[in-house]
PQR file with spaces between the fields and no chain letter, atoms N, CA, C, O and H, PARSE charges and radii, in Angstrom:
ATOM       1  N    MET     1       6.232  -13.641  -11.766 -0.4000 1.5000
ATOM       2  CA   MET     1       6.736  -12.938  -10.605 -0.0000 2.0000
ATOM       3  C    MET     1       7.514  -11.705  -11.041  0.5500 1.7000
ATOM       4  O    MET     1       8.138  -11.687  -12.102 -0.5500 1.4000
ATOM       5  N    VAL     2       7.467  -10.681  -10.206 -0.4000 1.5000
ATOM       6  CA   VAL     2       8.175   -9.443  -10.470 -0.0000 2.0000
ATOM       7  C    VAL     2       9.164   -9.206   -9.339  0.5500 1.7000
ATOM       8  O    VAL     2       8.829   -9.360   -8.165 -0.5500 1.4000
ATOM       9  H    VAL     2       6.961  -10.695   -9.343  0.4000 1.0000
ATOM      10  N    LYS     3      10.388   -8.828   -9.704 -0.4000 1.5000
ATOM      11  CA   LYS     3      11.421   -8.579   -8.701 -0.0000 2.0000
ATOM      12  C    LYS     3      11.377   -7.130   -8.257  0.5500 1.7000
ATOM      13  O    LYS     3      11.333   -6.228   -9.094 -0.5500 1.4000
ATOM      14  H    LYS     3      10.660   -8.702  -10.658  0.4000 1.0000
ATOM      15  N    PHE     4      11.388   -6.889   -6.943 -0.4000 1.5000
ATOM      16  CA   PHE     4      11.333   -5.552   -6.382 -0.0000 2.0000
ATOM      17  C    PHE     4      12.637   -5.225   -5.679  0.5500 1.7000
ATOM      18  O    PHE     4      13.081   -5.988   -4.821 -0.5500 1.4000
ATOM      19  H    PHE     4      11.424   -7.622   -6.263  0.4000 1.0000
ATOM      20  N    LEU     5      13.251   -4.122   -6.021 -0.4000 1.5000
ATOM      21  CA   LEU     5      14.442   -3.609   -5.361 -0.0000 2.0000
ATOM      22  C    LEU     5      15.534   -4.656   -5.225  0.5500 1.7000
ATOM      23  O    LEU     5      16.335   -4.594   -4.292 -0.5500 1.4000
ATOM      24  H    LEU     5      12.891   -3.503   -6.718  0.4000 1.0000
ATOM      25  N    GLY     6      15.579   -5.609   -6.133 -0.4000 1.5000
ATOM      26  CA   GLY     6      16.598   -6.632   -6.092 -0.0000 2.0000
ATOM      27  C    GLY     6      16.512   -7.541   -4.880  0.5500 1.7000
ATOM      28  O    GLY     6      17.463   -8.270   -4.599 -0.5500 1.4000
ATOM      29  H    GLY     6      14.928   -5.659   -6.890  0.4000 1.0000
ATOM      30  N    GLN     7      15.409   -7.521   -4.156 -0.4000 1.5000
ATOM      31  CA   GLN     7      15.328   -8.278   -2.914 -0.0000 2.0000
ATOM      32  C    GLN     7      14.414   -9.492   -3.009  0.5500 1.7000
ATOM      33  O    GLN     7      14.875  -10.627   -2.888 -0.5500 1.4000
ATOM      34  H    GLN     7      14.636   -6.929   -4.384  0.4000 1.0000
ATOM      35  N    LYS     8      13.154   -9.267   -3.220 -0.4000 1.5000
ATOM      36  CA   LYS     8      12.189  -10.363   -3.187 -0.0000 2.0000
ATOM      37  C    LYS     8      11.308  -10.323   -4.424  0.5500 1.7000
ATOM      38  O    LYS     8      11.247   -9.318   -5.133 -0.5500 1.4000
ATOM      39  H    LYS     8      12.779   -8.345   -3.318  0.4000 1.0000
ATOM      40  N    GLN     9      10.635  -11.421   -4.665 -0.4000 1.5000
ATOM      41  CA   GLN     9       9.719  -11.499   -5.790 -0.0000 2.0000
ATOM      42  C    GLN     9       8.304  -11.718   -5.277  0.5500 1.7000
ATOM      43  O    GLN     9       8.081  -12.451   -4.313 -0.5500 1.4000
ATOM      44  H    GLN     9      10.685  -12.237   -4.090  0.4000 1.0000
ATOM      45  N    LEU    10       7.362  -11.075   -5.934 -0.4000 1.5000
ATOM      46  CA   LEU    10       5.959  -11.277   -5.581 -0.0000 2.0000
ATOM      47  C    LEU    10       5.295  -12.124   -6.659  0.5500 1.7000
ATOM      48  O    LEU    10       5.545  -11.922   -7.847 -0.5500 1.4000
ATOM      49  H    LEU    10       7.543  -10.480   -6.717  0.4000 1.0000
ATOM      50  N    PRO    11       4.461  -13.059   -6.257 -0.5600 1.5000
ATOM      51  CA   PRO    11       3.726  -13.845   -7.249  0.2800 2.0000
ATOM      52  C    PRO    11       2.695  -12.964   -7.954  0.5500 1.7000
ATOM      53  O    PRO    11       2.256  -11.946   -7.419 -0.5500 1.4000
ATOM      54  N    SER    12       2.325  -13.369   -9.145 -0.4000 1.5000
ATOM      55  CA   SER    12       1.370  -12.580   -9.936 -0.0000 2.0000
ATOM      56  C    SER    12       0.038  -12.419   -9.209  0.5500 1.7000
ATOM      57  O    SER    12      -0.639  -11.409   -9.398 -0.5500 1.4000
ATOM      58  H    SER    12       2.681  -14.195   -9.580  0.4000 1.0000
ATOM      59  N    SER    13      -0.352  -13.387   -8.385 -0.4000 1.5000
ATOM      60  CA   SER    13      -1.606  -13.259   -7.640 -0.0000 2.0000
ATOM      61  C    SER    13      -1.528  -12.113   -6.627  0.5500 1.7000
ATOM      62  O    SER    13      -2.524  -11.424   -6.407 -0.5500 1.4000
ATOM      63  H    SER    13       0.199  -14.208   -8.232  0.4000 1.0000
ATOM      64  N    ALA    14      -0.380  -11.902   -6.015 -0.4000 1.5000
ATOM      65  CA   ALA    14      -0.202  -10.790   -5.075 -0.0000 2.0000
ATOM      66  C    ALA    14      -0.219   -9.464   -5.823  0.5500 1.7000
ATOM      67  O    ALA    14      -0.807   -8.492   -5.349 -0.5500 1.4000
ATOM      68  H    ALA    14       0.429  -12.462   -6.194  0.4000 1.0000
ATOM      69  N    LEU    15       0.418   -9.417   -6.980 -0.4000 1.5000
ATOM      70  CA   LEU    15       0.405   -8.197   -7.797 -0.0000 2.0000
ATOM      71  C    LEU    15      -1.015   -7.848   -8.230  0.5500 1.7000
ATOM      72  O    LEU    15      -1.392   -6.677   -8.244 -0.5500 1.4000
ATOM      73  H    LEU    15       0.896  -10.207   -7.365  0.4000 1.0000
ATOM      74  N    GLN    16      -1.804   -8.866   -8.583 -0.4000 1.5000
ATOM      75  CA   GLN    16      -3.190   -8.639   -8.974 -0.0000 2.0000
ATOM      76  C    GLN    16      -4.007   -8.130   -7.796  0.5500 1.7000
ATOM      77  O    GLN    16      -4.852   -7.250   -7.957 -0.5500 1.4000
ATOM      78  H    GLN    16      -1.498   -9.818   -8.571  0.4000 1.0000
ATOM      79  N    GLN    17      -3.758   -8.677   -6.615 -0.4000 1.5000
ATOM      80  CA   GLN    17      -4.468   -8.238   -5.411 -0.0000 2.0000
ATOM      81  C    GLN    17      -4.153   -6.774   -5.119  0.5500 1.7000
ATOM      82  O    GLN    17      -5.050   -6.012   -4.758 -0.5500 1.4000
ATOM      83  H    GLN    17      -3.071   -9.392   -6.483  0.4000 1.0000
ATOM      84  N    ILE    18      -2.905   -6.375   -5.268 -0.4000 1.5000
ATOM      85  CA   ILE    18      -2.521   -4.976   -5.049 -0.0000 2.0000
ATOM      86  C    ILE    18      -3.205   -4.075   -6.064  0.5500 1.7000
ATOM      87  O    ILE    18      -3.720   -3.016   -5.703 -0.5500 1.4000
ATOM      88  H    ILE    18      -2.176   -6.994   -5.562  0.4000 1.0000
ATOM      89  N    SER    19      -3.216   -4.480   -7.324 -0.4000 1.5000
ATOM      90  CA   SER    19      -3.891   -3.688   -8.366 -0.0000 2.0000
ATOM      91  C    SER    19      -5.378   -3.552   -8.078  0.5500 1.7000
ATOM      92  O    SER    19      -5.946   -2.467   -8.207 -0.5500 1.4000
ATOM      93  H    SER    19      -2.797   -5.339   -7.617  0.4000 1.0000
ATOM      94  N    ASP    20      -6.002   -4.651   -7.691 -0.4000 1.5000
ATOM      95  CA   ASP    20      -7.433   -4.621   -7.377 -0.0000 2.0000
ATOM      96  C    ASP    20      -7.720   -3.673   -6.215  0.5500 1.7000
ATOM      97  O    ASP    20      -8.692   -2.918   -6.249 -0.5500 1.4000
ATOM      98  H    ASP    20      -5.540   -5.532   -7.587  0.4000 1.0000
ATOM      99  N    GLN    21      -6.874   -3.714   -5.191 -0.4000 1.5000
ATOM     100  CA   GLN    21      -7.081   -2.842   -4.034 -0.0000 2.0000
ATOM     101  C    GLN    21      -6.823   -1.378   -4.377  0.5500 1.7000
ATOM     102  O    GLN    21      -7.473   -0.494   -3.819 -0.5500 1.4000
ATOM     103  H    GLN    21      -6.085   -4.327   -5.164  0.4000 1.0000
ATOM     104  N    ALA    22      -5.893   -1.109   -5.280 -0.4000 1.5000
ATOM     105  CA   ALA    22      -5.643    0.265   -5.723 -0.0000 2.0000
ATOM     106  C    ALA    22      -6.869    0.811   -6.451  0.5500 1.7000
ATOM     107  O    ALA    22      -7.262    1.957   -6.234 -0.5500 1.4000
ATOM     108  H    ALA    22      -5.365   -1.828   -5.733  0.4000 1.0000
ATOM     109  N    VAL    23      -7.473   -0.006   -7.312 -0.4000 1.5000
ATOM     110  CA   VAL    23      -8.690    0.412   -8.015 -0.0000 2.0000
ATOM     111  C    VAL    23      -9.817    0.658   -7.016  0.5500 1.7000
ATOM     112  O    VAL    23     -10.547    1.644   -7.124 -0.5500 1.4000
ATOM     113  H    VAL    23      -7.154   -0.937   -7.487  0.4000 1.0000
ATOM     114  N    LYS    24      -9.954   -0.238   -6.051 -0.4000 1.5000
ATOM     115  CA   LYS    24     -10.995   -0.082   -5.029 -0.0000 2.0000
ATOM     116  C    LYS    24     -10.758    1.193   -4.218  0.5500 1.7000
ATOM     117  O    LYS    24     -11.705    1.909   -3.892 -0.5500 1.4000
ATOM     118  H    LYS    24      -9.361   -1.039   -5.964  0.4000 1.0000
ATOM     119  N    PHE    25      -9.499    1.475   -3.895 -0.4000 1.5000
ATOM     120  CA   PHE    25      -9.154    2.683   -3.139 -0.0000 2.0000
ATOM     121  C    PHE    25      -9.574    3.947   -3.881  0.5500 1.7000
ATOM     122  O    PHE    25     -10.235    4.809   -3.303 -0.5500 1.4000
ATOM     123  H    PHE    25      -8.729    0.894   -4.160  0.4000 1.0000
ATOM     124  N    VAL    26      -9.201    4.069   -5.151 -0.4000 1.5000
ATOM     125  CA   VAL    26      -9.546    5.295   -5.881 -0.0000 2.0000
ATOM     126  C    VAL    26     -11.043    5.392   -6.133  0.5500 1.7000
ATOM     127  O    VAL    26     -11.593    6.493   -6.153 -0.5500 1.4000
ATOM     128  H    VAL    26      -8.663    3.368   -5.621  0.4000 1.0000
ATOM     129  N    ALA    27     -11.705    4.268   -6.325 -0.4000 1.5000
ATOM     130  CA   ALA    27     -13.145    4.286   -6.594 -0.0000 2.0000
ATOM     131  C    ALA    27     -13.944    4.631   -5.325  0.5500 1.7000
ATOM     132  O    ALA    27     -14.842    5.472   -5.369 -0.5500 1.4000
ATOM     133  H    ALA    27     -11.258    3.373   -6.309  0.4000 1.0000
ATOM     134  N    LYS    28     -13.621    3.988   -4.211 -0.4000 1.5000
ATOM     135  CA   LYS    28     -14.369    4.224   -2.975 -0.0000 2.0000
ATOM     136  C    LYS    28     -14.167    5.637   -2.439  0.5500 1.7000
ATOM     137  O    LYS    28     -15.105    6.263   -1.946 -0.5500 1.4000
ATOM     138  H    LYS    28     -12.892    3.304   -4.176  0.4000 1.0000
ATOM     139  N    ASP    29     -12.936    6.134   -2.539 -0.4000 1.5000
ATOM     140  CA   ASP    29     -12.629    7.455   -1.984 -0.0000 2.0000
ATOM     141  C    ASP    29     -12.699    8.569   -3.029  0.5500 1.7000
ATOM     142  O    ASP    29     -12.346    9.716   -2.755 -0.5500 1.4000
ATOM     143  H    ASP    29     -12.174    5.625   -2.939  0.4000 1.0000
ATOM     144  N    ILE    30     -13.156    8.215   -4.222 -0.4000 1.5000
ATOM     145  CA   ILE    30     -13.307    9.170   -5.327 -0.0000 2.0000
ATOM     146  C    ILE    30     -12.020    9.997   -5.495  0.5500 1.7000
ATOM     147  O    ILE    30     -12.030   11.224   -5.402 -0.5500 1.4000
ATOM     148  H    ILE    30     -13.443    7.283   -4.445  0.4000 1.0000
ATOM     149  N    ARG    31     -10.931    9.291   -5.741 -0.4000 1.5000
ATOM     150  CA   ARG    31      -9.620    9.906   -5.950 -0.0000 2.0000
ATOM     151  C    ARG    31      -9.173    9.644   -7.385  0.5500 1.7000
ATOM     152  O    ARG    31      -9.619    8.680   -8.007 -0.5500 1.4000
ATOM     153  H    ARG    31     -10.922    8.294   -5.817  0.4000 1.0000
ATOM     154  N    PRO    32      -8.304   10.486   -7.908 -0.5600 1.5000
ATOM     155  CA   PRO    32      -7.767   10.213   -9.242  0.2800 2.0000
ATOM     156  C    PRO    32      -6.766    9.055   -9.167  0.5500 1.7000
ATOM     157  O    PRO    32      -6.108    8.868   -8.144 -0.5500 1.4000
ATOM     158  N    PHE    33      -6.654    8.289  -10.236 -0.4000 1.5000
ATOM     159  CA   PHE    33      -5.700    7.180  -10.265 -0.0000 2.0000
ATOM     160  C    PHE    33      -4.275    7.678  -10.055  0.5500 1.7000
ATOM     161  O    PHE    33      -3.426    6.932   -9.567 -0.5500 1.4000
ATOM     162  H    PHE    33      -7.188    8.440  -11.067  0.4000 1.0000
ATOM     163  N    SER    34      -4.005    8.921  -10.414 -0.4000 1.5000
ATOM     164  CA   SER    34      -2.650    9.464  -10.279 -0.0000 2.0000
ATOM     165  C    SER    34      -2.181    9.538   -8.826  0.5500 1.7000
ATOM     166  O    SER    34      -0.981    9.639   -8.572 -0.5500 1.4000
ATOM     167  H    SER    34      -4.694    9.528  -10.810  0.4000 1.0000
ATOM     168  N    VAL    35      -3.109    9.490   -7.872 -0.4000 1.5000
ATOM     169  CA   VAL    35      -2.721    9.565   -6.465 -0.0000 2.0000
ATOM     170  C    VAL    35      -1.801    8.399   -6.091  0.5500 1.7000
ATOM     171  O    VAL    35      -0.959    8.549   -5.206 -0.5500 1.4000
ATOM     172  H    VAL    35      -4.084    9.408   -8.079  0.4000 1.0000
ATOM     173  N    THR    36      -1.941    7.258   -6.735 -0.4000 1.5000
ATOM     174  CA   THR    36      -1.124    6.093   -6.398 -0.0000 2.0000
ATOM     175  C    THR    36       0.288    6.174   -6.953  0.5500 1.7000
ATOM     176  O    THR    36       1.122    5.328   -6.630 -0.5500 1.4000
ATOM     177  H    THR    36      -2.625    7.136   -7.454  0.4000 1.0000
ATOM     178  N    SER    37       0.575    7.168   -7.778 -0.4000 1.5000
ATOM     179  CA   SER    37       1.931    7.297   -8.313 -0.0000 2.0000
ATOM     180  C    SER    37       2.670    8.497   -7.724  0.5500 1.7000
ATOM     181  O    SER    37       3.811    8.766   -8.100 -0.5500 1.4000
ATOM     182  H    SER    37      -0.102    7.855   -8.041  0.4000 1.0000
ATOM     183  N    GLY    38       2.031    9.214   -6.810 -0.4000 1.5000
ATOM     184  CA   GLY    38       2.680   10.356   -6.175 -0.0000 2.0000
ATOM     185  C    GLY    38       3.755    9.915   -5.191  0.5500 1.7000
ATOM     186  O    GLY    38       3.648    8.850   -4.582 -0.5500 1.4000
ATOM     187  H    GLY    38       1.104    8.995   -6.506  0.4000 1.0000
ATOM     188  N    ASP    39       4.786   10.732   -5.037 -0.4000 1.5000
ATOM     189  CA   ASP    39       5.894   10.401   -4.140 -0.0000 2.0000
ATOM     190  C    ASP    39       5.432   10.196   -2.697  0.5500 1.7000
ATOM     191  O    ASP    39       5.937    9.313   -2.005 -0.5500 1.4000
ATOM     192  H    ASP    39       4.873   11.597   -5.532  0.4000 1.0000
ATOM     193  N    GLY    40       4.480   11.003   -2.242 -0.4000 1.5000
ATOM     194  CA   GLY    40       3.993   10.870   -0.878 -0.0000 2.0000
ATOM     195  C    GLY    40       3.292    9.547   -0.636  0.5500 1.7000
ATOM     196  O    GLY    40       3.530    8.890    0.377 -0.5500 1.4000
ATOM     197  H    GLY    40       4.070   11.721   -2.804  0.4000 1.0000
ATOM     198  N    PHE    41       2.424    9.152   -1.566 -0.4000 1.5000
ATOM     199  CA   PHE    41       1.711    7.880   -1.434 -0.0000 2.0000
ATOM     200  C    PHE    41       2.685    6.708   -1.490  0.5500 1.7000
ATOM     201  O    PHE    41       2.581    5.768   -0.703 -0.5500 1.4000
ATOM     202  H    PHE    41       2.231    9.686   -2.389  0.4000 1.0000
ATOM     203  N    LEU    42       3.630    6.768   -2.424 -0.4000 1.5000
ATOM     204  CA   LEU    42       4.599    5.677   -2.566 -0.0000 2.0000
ATOM     205  C    LEU    42       5.458    5.537   -1.311  0.5500 1.7000
ATOM     206  O    LEU    42       5.750    4.421   -0.881 -0.5500 1.4000
ATOM     207  H    LEU    42       3.714    7.532   -3.064  0.4000 1.0000
ATOM     208  N    SER    43       5.860    6.647   -0.732 -0.4000 1.5000
ATOM     209  CA   SER    43       6.643    6.609    0.497 -0.0000 2.0000
ATOM     210  C    SER    43       5.817    6.018    1.645  0.5500 1.7000
ATOM     211  O    SER    43       6.319    5.207    2.424 -0.5500 1.4000
ATOM     212  H    SER    43       5.623    7.554   -1.081  0.4000 1.0000
ATOM     213  N    PHE    44       4.548    6.430    1.742 -0.4000 1.5000
ATOM     214  CA   PHE    44       3.649    5.908    2.764 -0.0000 2.0000
ATOM     215  C    PHE    44       3.447    4.400    2.588  0.5500 1.7000
ATOM     216  O    PHE    44       3.528    3.641    3.554 -0.5500 1.4000
ATOM     217  H    PHE    44       4.141    7.088    1.109  0.4000 1.0000
ATOM     218  N    ALA    45       3.185    3.977    1.363 -0.4000 1.5000
ATOM     219  CA   ALA    45       2.974    2.555    1.090 -0.0000 2.0000
ATOM     220  C    ALA    45       4.228    1.747    1.393  0.5500 1.7000
ATOM     221  O    ALA    45       4.137    0.653    1.950 -0.5500 1.4000
ATOM     222  H    ALA    45       3.119    4.594    0.578  0.4000 1.0000
ATOM     223  N    GLN    46       5.397    2.271    1.033 -0.4000 1.5000
ATOM     224  CA   GLN    46       6.652    1.557    1.303 -0.0000 2.0000
ATOM     225  C    GLN    46       6.885    1.418    2.802  0.5500 1.7000
ATOM     226  O    GLN    46       7.362    0.382    3.267 -0.5500 1.4000
ATOM     227  H    GLN    46       5.471    3.160    0.580  0.4000 1.0000
ATOM     228  N    THR    47       6.552    2.455    3.554 -0.4000 1.5000
ATOM     229  CA   THR    47       6.686    2.397    5.010 -0.0000 2.0000
ATOM     230  C    THR    47       5.781    1.320    5.596  0.5500 1.7000
ATOM     231  O    THR    47       6.199    0.569    6.478 -0.5500 1.4000
ATOM     232  H    THR    47       6.164    3.297    3.177  0.4000 1.0000
ATOM     233  N    LEU    48       4.543    1.242    5.110 -0.4000 1.5000
ATOM     234  CA   LEU    48       3.635    0.195    5.587 -0.0000 2.0000
ATOM     235  C    LEU    48       4.173   -1.197    5.262  0.5500 1.7000
ATOM     236  O    LEU    48       4.094   -2.105    6.090 -0.5500 1.4000
ATOM     237  H    LEU    48       4.204    1.853    4.394  0.4000 1.0000
ATOM     238  N    ILE    49       4.719   -1.363    4.062 -0.4000 1.5000
ATOM     239  CA   ILE    49       5.292   -2.654    3.670 -0.0000 2.0000
ATOM     240  C    ILE    49       6.472   -3.004    4.566  0.5500 1.7000
ATOM     241  O    ILE    49       6.577   -4.132    5.048 -0.5500 1.4000
ATOM     242  H    ILE    49       4.783   -0.625    3.390  0.4000 1.0000
ATOM     243  N    ASP    50       7.358   -2.042    4.790 -0.4000 1.5000
ATOM     244  CA   ASP    50       8.541   -2.286    5.618 -0.0000 2.0000
ATOM     245  C    ASP    50       8.160   -2.645    7.048  0.5500 1.7000
ATOM     246  O    ASP    50       8.736   -3.564    7.632 -0.5500 1.4000
ATOM     247  H    ASP    50       7.273   -1.126    4.399  0.4000 1.0000
ATOM     248  N    ILE    51       7.194   -1.927    7.617 -0.4000 1.5000
ATOM     249  CA   ILE    51       6.760   -2.215    8.987 -0.0000 2.0000
ATOM     250  C    ILE    51       6.089   -3.584    9.053  0.5500 1.7000
ATOM     251  O    ILE    51       6.316   -4.337   10.000 -0.5500 1.4000
ATOM     252  H    ILE    51       6.727   -1.181    7.144  0.4000 1.0000
ATOM     253  N    GLY    52       5.268   -3.912    8.060 -0.4000 1.5000
ATOM     254  CA   GLY    52       4.643   -5.231    8.028 -0.0000 2.0000
ATOM     255  C    GLY    52       5.669   -6.343    7.909  0.5500 1.7000
ATOM     256  O    GLY    52       5.515   -7.400    8.521 -0.5500 1.4000
ATOM     257  H    GLY    52       5.084   -3.300    7.291  0.4000 1.0000
ATOM     258  N    ALA    53       6.722   -6.113    7.121 -0.4000 1.5000
ATOM     259  CA   ALA    53       7.772   -7.118    6.960 -0.0000 2.0000
ATOM     260  C    ALA    53       8.545   -7.314    8.262  0.5500 1.7000
ATOM     261  O    ALA    53       8.994   -8.421    8.559 -0.5500 1.4000
ATOM     262  H    ALA    53       6.847   -5.255    6.624  0.4000 1.0000
ATOM     263  N    THR    54       8.700   -6.252    9.029 -0.4000 1.5000
ATOM     264  CA   THR    54       9.455   -6.316   10.279 -0.0000 2.0000
ATOM     265  C    THR    54       8.619   -6.850   11.437  0.5500 1.7000
ATOM     266  O    THR    54       9.096   -7.648   12.244 -0.5500 1.4000
ATOM     267  H    THR    54       8.335   -5.353    8.788  0.4000 1.0000
ATOM     268  N    HIS    55       7.360   -6.397   11.511 -0.4000 1.5000
ATOM     269  CA   HIS    55       6.543   -6.701   12.688 -0.0000 2.0000
ATOM     270  C    HIS    55       5.383   -7.651   12.421  0.5500 1.7000
ATOM     271  O    HIS    55       4.683   -8.036   13.357 -0.5500 1.4000
ATOM     272  H    HIS    55       6.973   -5.749   10.856  0.4000 1.0000
ATOM     273  N    GLY    56       5.164   -8.034   11.183 -0.4000 1.5000
ATOM     274  CA   GLY    56       4.071   -8.927   10.858 -0.0000 2.0000
ATOM     275  C    GLY    56       2.777   -8.186   10.598  0.5500 1.7000
ATOM     276  O    GLY    56       2.756   -6.960   10.488 -0.5500 1.4000
ATOM     277  H    GLY    56       5.733   -7.722   10.422  0.4000 1.0000
ATOM     278  N    LYS    57       1.697   -8.948   10.502 -0.4000 1.5000
ATOM     279  CA   LYS    57       0.383   -8.357   10.216 -0.0000 2.0000
ATOM     280  C    LYS    57      -0.088   -7.487   11.363  0.5500 1.7000
ATOM     281  O    LYS    57       0.205   -7.751   12.529 -0.5500 1.4000
ATOM     282  H    LYS    57       1.714   -9.944   10.592  0.4000 1.0000
ATOM     283  N    PHE    58      -0.826   -6.439   11.006 -0.4000 1.5000
ATOM     284  CA   PHE    58      -1.419   -5.561   12.005 -0.0000 2.0000
ATOM     285  C    PHE    58      -2.663   -4.937   11.409  0.5500 1.7000
ATOM     286  O    PHE    58      -2.813   -4.865   10.189 -0.5500 1.4000
ATOM     287  H    PHE    58      -1.064   -6.224   10.059  0.4000 1.0000
ATOM     288  N    ASP    59      -3.558   -4.484   12.281 -0.4000 1.5000
ATOM     289  CA   ASP    59      -4.789   -3.830   11.848 -0.0000 2.0000
ATOM     290  C    ASP    59      -4.495   -2.349   11.664  0.5500 1.7000
ATOM     291  O    ASP    59      -4.180   -1.659   12.634 -0.5500 1.4000
ATOM     292  H    ASP    59      -3.436   -4.542   13.272  0.4000 1.0000
ATOM     293  N    ILE    60      -4.591   -1.859   10.458 -0.4000 1.5000
ATOM     294  CA   ILE    60      -4.258   -0.466   10.152 -0.0000 2.0000
ATOM     295  C    ILE    60      -5.126    0.501   10.935  0.5500 1.7000
ATOM     296  O    ILE    60      -4.692    1.613   11.234 -0.5500 1.4000
ATOM     297  H    ILE    60      -4.847   -2.420    9.670  0.4000 1.0000
ATOM     298  N    ARG    61      -6.341    0.100   11.272 -0.4000 1.5000
ATOM     299  CA   ARG    61      -7.230    0.982   12.040 -0.0000 2.0000
ATOM     300  C    ARG    61      -6.709    1.228   13.454  0.5500 1.7000
ATOM     301  O    ARG    61      -7.045    2.236   14.075 -0.5500 1.4000
ATOM     302  H    ARG    61      -6.693   -0.804   11.029  0.4000 1.0000
ATOM     303  N    GLU    62      -5.898    0.319   13.955 -0.4000 1.5000
ATOM     304  CA   GLU    62      -5.309    0.494   15.281 -0.0000 2.0000
ATOM     305  C    GLU    62      -4.012    1.290   15.220  0.5500 1.7000
ATOM     306  O    GLU    62      -3.538    1.777   16.246 -0.5500 1.4000
ATOM     307  H    GLU    62      -5.625   -0.500   13.450  0.4000 1.0000
ATOM     308  N    VAL    63      -3.441    1.425   14.046 -0.4000 1.5000
ATOM     309  CA   VAL    63      -2.147    2.083   13.891 -0.0000 2.0000
ATOM     310  C    VAL    63      -2.281    3.488   13.341  0.5500 1.7000
ATOM     311  O    VAL    63      -1.654    4.417   13.851 -0.5500 1.4000
ATOM     312  H    VAL    63      -3.826    1.029   13.212  0.4000 1.0000
ATOM     313  N    LEU    64      -3.084    3.655   12.315 -0.4000 1.5000
ATOM     314  CA   LEU    64      -3.221    4.939   11.648 -0.0000 2.0000
ATOM     315  C    LEU    64      -4.118    5.870   12.458  0.5500 1.7000
ATOM     316  O    LEU    64      -5.251    5.524   12.793 -0.5500 1.4000
ATOM     317  H    LEU    64      -3.593    2.901   11.900  0.4000 1.0000
ATOM     318  N    LYS    65      -3.601    7.038   12.761 -0.4000 1.5000
ATOM     319  CA   LYS    65      -4.361    8.010   13.538 -0.0000 2.0000
ATOM     320  C    LYS    65      -5.502    8.595   12.716  0.5500 1.7000
ATOM     321  O    LYS    65      -5.427    8.674   11.490 -0.5500 1.4000
ATOM     322  H    LYS    65      -2.681    7.319   12.489  0.4000 1.0000
ATOM     323  N    HIS    66      -6.558    9.000   13.411 -0.4000 1.5000
ATOM     324  CA   HIS    66      -7.690    9.650   12.753 -0.0000 2.0000
ATOM     325  C    HIS    66      -7.222   10.991   12.200  0.5500 1.7000
ATOM     326  O    HIS    66      -6.320   11.617   12.757 -0.5500 1.4000
ATOM     327  H    HIS    66      -6.619    8.936   14.407  0.4000 1.0000
ATOM     328  N    ARG    67      -7.822   11.423   11.125 -0.4000 1.5000
ATOM     329  CA   ARG    67      -7.402   12.667   10.452 -0.0000 2.0000
ATOM     330  C    ARG    67      -7.421   13.873   11.376  0.5500 1.7000
ATOM     331  O    ARG    67      -6.637   14.802   11.182 -0.5500 1.4000
ATOM     332  H    ARG    67      -8.554   10.915   10.672  0.4000 1.0000
ATOM     333  N    THR    68      -8.293   13.884   12.373 -0.4000 1.5000
ATOM     334  CA   THR    68      -8.368   15.037   13.274 -0.0000 2.0000
ATOM     335  C    THR    68      -7.254   15.018   14.323  0.5500 1.7000
ATOM     336  O    THR    68      -7.008   16.040   14.964 -0.5500 1.4000
ATOM     337  H    THR    68      -8.930   13.129   12.530  0.4000 1.0000
ATOM     338  N    THR    69      -6.576   13.885   14.513 -0.4000 1.5000
ATOM     339  CA   THR    69      -5.489   13.821   15.488 -0.0000 2.0000
ATOM     340  C    THR    69      -4.116   13.926   14.838  0.5500 1.7000
ATOM     341  O    THR    69      -3.113   14.075   15.537 -0.5500 1.4000
ATOM     342  H    THR    69      -6.776   13.055   13.992  0.4000 1.0000
ATOM     343  N    LEU    70      -4.056   13.852   13.521 -0.4000 1.5000
ATOM     344  CA   LEU    70      -2.773   13.994   12.839 -0.0000 2.0000
ATOM     345  C    LEU    70      -2.331   15.431   12.900  0.5500 1.7000
ATOM     346  O    LEU    70      -1.268   15.772   12.382 -0.5500 1.4000
ATOM     347  H    LEU    70      -4.871   13.731   12.953  0.4000 1.0000
């Protein structure tokens, strides 16, 4: 388990799932791996985690606006 921000710990299986999804993200969208370490991406990901922790599971397709409406 890894401790995050002194608050909670994630099991290694969850960490592996996140890593696998990050690889899938860069491969499917043909992005550089460095995109996952940028401040903008990290802030976006943290916001999604915080909202999920507060409100529970949700379908991102119902929440995230289409690129033409942003």
